[in-house]
N, C-alpha and C positions, 0 to 999 in steps of 0.2 A: 504494500500500499506505501509507506511513505506520504503521506500526506501532512502538509503542513496549514495553520489558517491563512485563510485570505479575507481577509474584510472589503467594505463595499461589495463592489460588483465581480463576483469571483469567477463568473461565466460571462465573456465580454457579448456573446451570441444572446445574450437573455438581458433585458432592461429591468435590473432589479432594484427595488427600493427597500433595503433592508428595514428599516423602521418603519414597518407596513402596520395597519390597525391591529391586526393580529400579532406582531412582535410587543406593540407598544400596550396590549391589554394583557400580555403575559407578563412585562415586566412591572404593570401595574398591581396585577393581584400578588406579585414577590413584595413589590415597595411596602405595600398595606398590610400584608402579613409579617414582613420585616421591620417595621415601623422606619424605614426608609425615607429620607425627605429629601432624596433629589436624583435627579434624570441622568446620571454621568452612568453610561454603561455602552460598550461597543458590540456589534452584532458580526457575529464570524460565522463563514461555512469552511467547512474542511476540503482541500485537495483541489482538483483543477476540472471537476467535472460533477453535476449532480449525483451522479450513481457512487464517487467517492464521498461526496459529503455527508449523503444517506448511510453508506457503509460505517463511517467514522462517526458520525453522530449516534449510530446504535451503540458504537464501542464505548462510546461516554456514557449514554444512557444505560447501557446494560453493563455496566463495567468492561472490560478492566481500565479502560484510557482514564487517566489522570495527568496527562501532559501532553504537550504539542512543543514545535518548534518549528521555527521562520527565519528566512535571512535576514541579519539584520539591516541589510540595505534597504531593506521593504518598509522599515520604520523610521522615525524622526523627522526632519524637514523636507516634505515634497512627498511623503508616505503616511504611513498610520502612526500614531502614537505609540511609544513604546508600552510595552503594557507593565505594570507597576502593582505589588503585593498589596492586597485588599481591594482590587476593581473588580468589577463585573463583567460578566460577558454572556450576552444572550445567544444559543447556539442554534442555528437552524439548518434546516436540512435541504437536501437538492430541490426542493419546491419552494424554499423559503418558511417553511413553517418553524416555529420555535419548538425547541425539544427539551431545553432544558437551560438552566444559567449556573454559571460558575463565578468562583471567587479564586483571582488570582492569589497563589500561597509562596510563590518563589519564581525568583526570574533571574537568571544567569545570562551572559554573551560571553562566548568563546569559540573558538575553533569549532568546526562540525564533527572533525575525528576526536574532539577531547570530550566525546558524548561517553557517559560511564556506564554501567553495565544497570544500575541502578534506575538511572533516566530512561534507557531503553525499555526496562521491565515495566515501569511506570505509564511510558507511552501505551503499551497494551497491544502494539500490532504483531501482525505475524508470531512468530514462536518466541514473541519477546525478548529476544537476544541482541546483543551489541552488535554482533555480525549481521543479522538480518534487517537491523534498525539502519545499517550502515548504507547496506546496499540500496536497500527500499527509499532512504533520503537522498542519497546518491542521484538514483534515477529520476525522482522527483525534482529535484533542484536544477537537475540536467536540463529536461525538459522545459521548466521554468527560464532557464539562462537561454535556450535555443528561442523562446518566444521571443525573449525581452531584450535579447542582446547583448548580453554580459558574460565574462569568463567566470565559469564556475572552476573551483579546485576545491580540494580536501580541506585548506584552511579557511576559508570562507567564515566570517564572523556569522556567528549564529546564535538566534534568541533560543533559550529552553526555559519552558514555561510551567509550572506545575498549578494544580487546580484542586477546588474539593467544590463539590457539587452542593447547591441551595438552594435550588428549585425544579422541580417541583418538591411538593413537601415530603412524597416517600422516598425520594433521590438524595434529599440533605444529608450530610454528613459523609457521604461515600466518597 
């Protein structure tokens, strides 16, 4: 799999407004239940296709996926805001429907090949090994590099993010 998170419009062939009424209602339900008084949250889809978004969202909802990674070049000026501990993310599937909300619990930036066994396990894809993780993410990020015209290499700066589920209630704390 090797799907990183892609914010905003993850599939250029689709016109997707991520803060749809359905997403906003999902956030509002969580916000009311948790006593939150702000609307600061990101909306993310995993991968580079609706099918991958569905598959990886299922790994979050059903366990075992509790981490994700993205290239540092996609965050910051001209890109998405860097994830921060304590921030919230609404995960959408391949049709743009909200599936869950997570709160970021850890963020680290380091070269791709500095991924460790524990992170590969927490990302919950394939056999959950570091070797699988590297193969899948090299493939995914190489596709992104080909699409976007940048040079991919094993030492490319990568954002490693861990999270805990907070919504819906039956998933909270997992």
